[in-house]
C-alpha positions in Angstrom: -11.9 -15.9 8.3 -9.2 -18.5 8.2 -8.2 -20.8 11.1 -5.4 -23.3 11.4 -4.8 -23.7 7.7 -1.8 -25.8 6.7 1.3 -24.2 5.2 1.5 -24.9 1.5 2.4 -23.8 -2.0 0.1 -21.7 -4.1 -2.4 -23.7 -6.1 -1.7 -21.8 -9.3 1.6 -20.3 -8.2 -0.1 -16.9 -8.3 0.8 -14.4 -5.5 1.5 -10.9 -4.4 4.7 -9.6 -2.8 7.0 -6.7 -2.4 10.7 -7.7 -2.1 11.9 -7.5 1.5 13.2 -4.1 2.4 16.0 -5.3 4.7 18.7 -2.6 5.2 21.5 -4.8 3.8 23.7 -3.6 1.0 22.0 -4.0 -2.4 23.9 -4.8 -5.6 25.3 -1.7 -7.3 23.4 -2.5 -10.4 20.3 -4.6 -9.7 19.0 -6.6 -12.6 15.7 -6.0 -14.4 13.9 -9.4 -14.4 11.4 -8.5 -17.2 10.1 -5.6 -19.1 6.5 -6.4 -17.9 3.9 -9.0 -18.0 1.2 -10.1 -20.5 -1.5 -12.7 -20.8 -1.1 -15.7 -23.2 -4.0 -16.7 -25.5 -5.0 -19.3 -22.9 -5.1 -16.8 -20.0 -1.7 -17.6 -18.4 0.6 -14.8 -17.2 4.1 -14.6 -18.7 7.0 -12.2 -18.5 7.9 -9.9 -21.3 11.6 -10.6 -21.9 14.1 -7.8 -21.3 14.7 -5.9 -24.5 11.3 -6.7 -26.0 9.7 -3.9 -28.0 7.1 -1.5 -26.6 4.3 -3.4 -28.2 5.2 -6.7 -26.6 3.0 -6.2 -23.4 -0.2 -5.9 -25.4 -2.9 -3.2 -25.1 -3.3 -0.7 -22.3 -6.5 -0.1 -20.3 -9.0 1.7 -22.6 -11.7 2.7 -20.1 -11.9 5.5 -17.7 -8.7 6.1 -15.7 -7.3 8.5 -13.1 -5.2 11.2 -14.8 -7.1 11.1 -18.0 -6.2 14.1 -20.1 -2.9 14.7 -18.4 0.6 13.9 -19.6 0.6 10.9 -17.3 -2.4 9.3 -18.9 -0.3 6.7 -20.8 1.4 5.7 -17.5 -1.9 5.4 -15.8 -3.4 3.3 -18.6 -0.4 0.9 -18.5 -0.5 0.8 -14.7 -4.2 -0.2 -14.7 -3.6 -2.7 -17.5 -0.8 -4.3 -15.4 -3.0 -4.5 -12.4 -5.6 -6.2 -14.6 -3.1 -8.9 -15.6 -1.9 -9.3 -12.0 -5.4 -9.5 -10.5 -6.4 -13.1 -11.2 -9.1 -15.6 -10.5 -7.4 -18.2 -8.3 -10.3 -20.6 -8.0 -13.2 -21.1 -5.6 -14.6 -17.8 -6.7 -11.6 -15.9 -5.2 -9.6 -13.1 -6.8 -6.0 -12.4 -5.7 -4.1 -9.2 -6.6 -0.6 -10.2 -7.6 2.4 -7.9 -7.2 4.7 -9.3 -9.9 5.7 -12.3 -11.9 9.0 -13.4 -10.4 9.8 -16.1 -7.9 10.7 -13.4 -5.3 7.2 -11.9 -5.7 4.8 -14.8 -5.4 2.8 -14.0 -2.3 -0.2 -12.0 -1.3 0.6 -9.3 1.2 -2.5 -7.8 2.8 -0.7 -4.5 3.0 -0.1 -4.4 -0.7 -3.5 -5.8 -1.7 -5.1 -3.0 0.3 -3.4 -0.4 -2.0 -4.5 -2.4 -5.0 -8.1 -2.3 -3.8 -7.9 1.4 -3.1 -6.5 2.1 -6.5 -9.3 0.1 -8.2 -11.8 2.0 -6.1 -10.5 5.4 -7.1 -10.4 4.2 -10.7 -14.1 3.4 -10.6 -13.4 -0.4 -10.5 -15.6 -1.0 -7.5 -16.3 -4.7 -8.2 -12.6 -5.4 -8.6 -11.8 -3.5 -5.4 -14.4 -5.5 -3.5 -13.1 -8.8 -5.0 -9.5 -8.1 -3.8 -10.8 -7.2 -0.3 -12.8 -10.4 -0.2 -9.6 -12.4 -0.6 -8.0 -10.4 2.2 -11.1 -11.1 4.4 -10.9 -14.8 3.6 -7.4 -15.1 4.9 -7.9 -13.0 8.0 -6.8 -14.8 11.1 -9.3 -15.6 13.9 -7.6 -12.9 16.1 -8.5 -10.3 13.4 -4.9 -9.9 12.3 -3.0 -11.0 9.2 0.3 -12.8 8.6 2.9 -11.1 6.6 1.9 -12.9 3.4 -0.2 -15.7 2.0 0.0 -18.0 -1.0 -2.8 -17.7 -3.5 -4.6 -20.6 -1.9 -4.6 -18.9 1.4 -1.8 -20.7 3.1 0.9 -19.2 5.2 4.2 -19.9 3.5 6.7 -19.1 6.3 7.2 -18.0 9.9 7.4 -14.2 9.4 4.4 -13.9 11.7 1.7 -11.4 11.9 2.3 -7.8 10.9 0.2 -5.2 12.6 0.4 -2.5 9.9 -1.8 -4.7 7.7 -4.7 -4.0 10.1 -4.5 -0.3 9.4 -4.1 -0.6 5.7 -7.0 -2.9 5.3 -9.4 -0.7 7.3 -8.2 2.3 5.3 -8.7 0.5 2.0 -12.3 -0.3 3.0 -12.9 3.3 3.8 -11.5 4.4 0.4 -13.7 1.9 -1.3 -16.8 3.1 0.5 -16.2 6.8 -0.1 -15.2 6.2 -3.7 -18.3 4.1 -4.4 -20.6 6.7 -3.1 -18.8 9.6 -4.8 -18.9 7.9 -8.1 -22.6 7.1 -7.9 -22.8 3.4 -7.0 -26.3 2.7 -5.7 -26.9 2.6 -2.0 -28.1 -1.0 -2.4 -24.8 -2.0 -3.9 -22.8 0.0 -1.4 -24.7 -1.4 1.6 -24.3 -4.9 0.3 -20.6 -4.6 -0.1 -20.1 -3.0 3.3 -22.2 -5.7 4.9 -20.2 -8.4 3.2 -17.0 -6.9 4.6 -18.4 -6.4 8.1 -16.7 -9.4 9.7 -13.3 -8.2 8.5 -13.9 -4.6 9.6 -15.1 -5.6 13.1 -12.4 -8.2 13.6 -9.6 -5.8 12.4 -10.9 -3.1 14.7 -10.7 -5.4 17.7 -7.2 -6.5 16.6 -6.1 -2.9 16.4 -7.4 -2.1 19.8 -5.9 -5.3 21.3 -2.5 -4.5 19.8 -1.9 -1.5 21.9 0.5 -1.3 24.7 -1.5 1.0 27.0 1.5 2.1 29.0 3.2 3.5 25.9 0.1 4.4 23.9 1.5 2.6 20.9 1.1 -0.7 19.2 3.3 -3.5 20.3 6.5 -4.1 18.2 5.9 -5.7 14.9 7.5 -6.0 11.5 6.5 -3.2 9.1 7.1 -2.7 5.4 10.8 -3.2 5.8 10.0 -6.8 6.8 12.8 -7.2 9.3 12.5 -8.3 13.0 12.0 -5.4 15.4 12.1 -5.3 19.2 10.6 -1.8 19.4 7.6 -0.2 17.7 8.4 1.6 14.5 6.6 4.6 13.0 5.8 2.2 10.1 3.6 0.2 12.4 2.2 2.9 14.7 1.1 5.3 11.9 -0.9 2.6 9.9 -2.6 1.4 13.1 -3.6 5.0 13.8 -4.9 5.3 10.2 -6.9 2.1 10.6 -8.4 3.2 13.9 -9.5 6.5 12.4 -11.0 4.6 9.5 -12.7 2.1 11.7 -14.3 4.9 13.8 -15.8 6.3 10.6 -16.9 2.9 9.2 -18.4 1.2 12.2 -21.4 3.5 12.6 -22.4 2.5 9.1 -22.7 -1.0 10.5 -24.6 0.0 13.6 -21.4 -0.7 15.7 -21.6 2.6 17.6 -20.0 1.3 20.8 -17.1 -0.2 19.0 -16.7 2.9 16.9 -16.4 5.0 20.1 -13.8 2.6 21.5 -11.9 2.8 18.2 -12.0 6.6 18.3 -10.7 6.8 21.8 -7.9 4.3 20.9 -7.0 6.4 17.9 -6.6 9.4 20.2 -4.4 7.4 22.5 -2.1 6.3 19.6 -2.1 9.8 18.2 -0.8 11.0 21.6 1.7 8.2 21.7 3.1 9.0 18.3 3.4 12.7 19.2 5.2 11.9 22.5 7.5 9.1 21.2 8.2 10.1 17.6 7.0 13.7 17.2 9.3 15.2 19.7 12.3 13.6 18.0 11.3 14.7 14.4 9.4 11.5 13.4 12.2 9.0 13.0 11.6 5.4 11.9 12.6 4.2 15.4 13.0 6.3 18.5 16.3 4.7 19.4 18.0 5.3 16.0 16.3 8.7 15.1 16.9 8.1 11.4 14.0 8.9 9.1 12.3 6.6 6.6 9.4 6.7 4.2 6.8 6.0 6.9 6.7 9.8 7.5 4.4 9.8 4.5 1.9 7.8 6.5 1.3 10.9 8.6 0.2 12.9 5.6 -3.0 13.0 3.5 -4.7 11.0 2.2 -4.1 8.9 5.3 -4.5 11.6 7.9 -5.3 15.3 8.1 -1.8 16.6 8.7 -0.8 19.6 10.8 2.1 21.9 9.6 4.7 20.0 11.6 4.0 16.8 9.6 4.6 18.7 6.4 8.0 19.9 7.7 9.0 16.3 8.6 7.7 15.1 5.2 9.9 17.7 3.4 12.9 16.7 5.5 12.5 13.0 4.8 12.3 13.8 1.1 15.7 15.5 1.2 17.2 12.7 3.3 15.9 9.8 1.2 16.7 11.4 -2.2 19.1 9.4 -4.4 21.5 11.0 -6.9 19.2 9.8 -9.7 16.3 11.8 -8.2 14.1 9.1 -6.8 13.8 8.0 -3.1 15.1 5.1 -1.1 13.1 3.5 1.7 15.1 4.8 4.6 18.2 6.7 5.7 19.7 3.5 7.1 19.7 1.8 3.7 23.3 1.3 2.9 22.9 1.7 -0.9 22.2 5.3 -1.4 22.1 5.2 -5.2 19.3 2.8 -5.9 15.8 4.3 -6.0 12.7 2.4 -4.9 9.6 3.3 -6.9 7.0 2.4 -4.2 8.6 5.0 -1.8 8.9 7.6 -4.5 5.3 7.1 -5.5 4.2 7.2 -1.8 5.7 10.7 -1.5 4.1 11.7 -4.7 0.8 10.6 -3.2 1.4 12.5 0.0 2.3 15.7 -1.9 -0.7 15.4 -4.2 -3.2 14.8 -1.4 -1.7 17.8 0.5 -2.2 20.2 -2.4 1.5 20.3 -3.4 0.9 19.6 -7.1 4.4 20.8 -8.0 6.2 18.1 -5.9 3.6 15.4 -7.0 4.2 16.4 -10.6 8.0 16.1 -10.1 7.8 12.6 -8.8 5.2 11.5 -11.4 7.4 12.8 -14.1 10.3 10.9 -12.6 8.4 7.7 -12.4 7.1 8.2 -16.0 10.6 8.7 -17.3 11.9 5.6 -15.6 9.4 3.1 -16.9 10.4 -0.1 -18.7 10.4 -0.4 -22.5 6.8 -1.6 -22.5 5.8 1.1 -20.1 5.6 -0.8 -16.8 6.7 0.5 -13.4 9.5 -1.5 -12.0 10.4 -2.0 -8.3 13.7 -0.2 -8.5 15.8 2.2 -10.6 19.5 1.8 -10.6 22.2 4.4 -10.3 22.3 4.8 -14.0 18.6 5.5 -14.2 17.6 2.1 -15.6 14.5 0.2 -14.4 15.5 -2.8 -12.2 14.1 -5.8 -10.3 10.4 -6.7 -10.6 8.3 -5.1 -13.4 5.5 -4.3 -13.0 5.1 -3.9 -9.3 1.5 -3.7 -8.2 2.2 -1.5 -5.2 3.8 1.1 -7.4 1.2 0.9 -10.1 -1.5 1.4 -7.4 0.3 4.3 -5.8 0.6 6.1 -9.1 -3.2 5.7 -9.8 -3.9 6.9 -6.3 -1.6 9.9 -6.8 -3.4 10.9 -10.0 -6.8 10.4 -8.2 -5.5 12.6 -5.3 -4.6 15.4 -7.7 -8.4 15.5 -8.5 -9.4 15.3 -4.9 -10.7 11.8 -5.2 -8.8 10.1 -2.3 -10.4 11.2 1.0 -8.6 11.0 4.3 -10.5 9.3 7.2 -11.9 11.9 9.6 -10.5 12.5 13.0 -7.3 14.4 12.2 -3.7 13.3 12.4 -1.3 13.2 15.3 -2.1 15.7 18.0 0.9 17.8 18.9 1.9 19.0 22.3 
């Protein structure tokens, strides 16, 4: 774990980020920064210029891949190849998963890295998943939490502060790694060694999740979530991931002979479940109780993150209709002023929720949409503009990971942590 590290620039300028999702008006036609990324002969990352031919990004992944044999196999192979490029050795034996190759995307978000690790795990890339999680463990704060983002040398680049949702996503990612490794035949010796290596992170994150709770409201304290804007009240985008993490911790900790802490985590998860039901569920699961407007965090209440009751599926369907853009994708929240620009991470997140819930028709609809809106070299961009053109960062590791997870979920390969979802009245 890290302690009192100085702020600084990345050693190799290699980092992971998702552009801030502040609800300010976006440009009517956001610009595509690059068609994709590729490696140079000496191992450096460079952007593929806009307008380059399909062959410019180099080969796709030629090993086993989620979605093999489906019409989405080419998208999956490009997604995994892009993750390969963006997952780099950053020195000192550490591996950082990078989200894109643009100056706005040069930081490591534990939130996003967790999805990359989960995607690697589901794709059978257990060593790569473990390497990404090692980096996340290395930058974990002494209080068990994580700052919003880190440079590739482990420094904190700004004063955004700690974000509680990262706790939940990291614990969930470790759970996915463990279950995938076992299901795919990794030896018990290798599994036990990996889990033991991650033990300090799991235990520390569990304590952090428990300590984050406001017992009076049965919810985590206010924190920035994936929108990355300051909040004075707890959002569903923080509460749901903390619940997910506590459920995952309760299942992971007995594997580490931490039965007492597992029981505490389970009780805390029930408390948060009740808090979400009381504060958000009775109002239709809005992003914030005070605004009552929905956002993409409703998907966090669905499989493969929790075992969802019917009412969650109803909220999930309502959010899909409210977040839909004229182009057919989804935007992050109702409060976003630009209603025409689609965001691929949120679209892919709803594809994952549908796939893991057995709604293959909706999952297929979103996978087809994502496939049809890739760049010229086949990468998944961060946004799609009102004219249906890929825009902003390409590739985006978060979207690539979610597509791979969706394809894995269609095959039943992305398990939900046990314990159920939000308990209703």
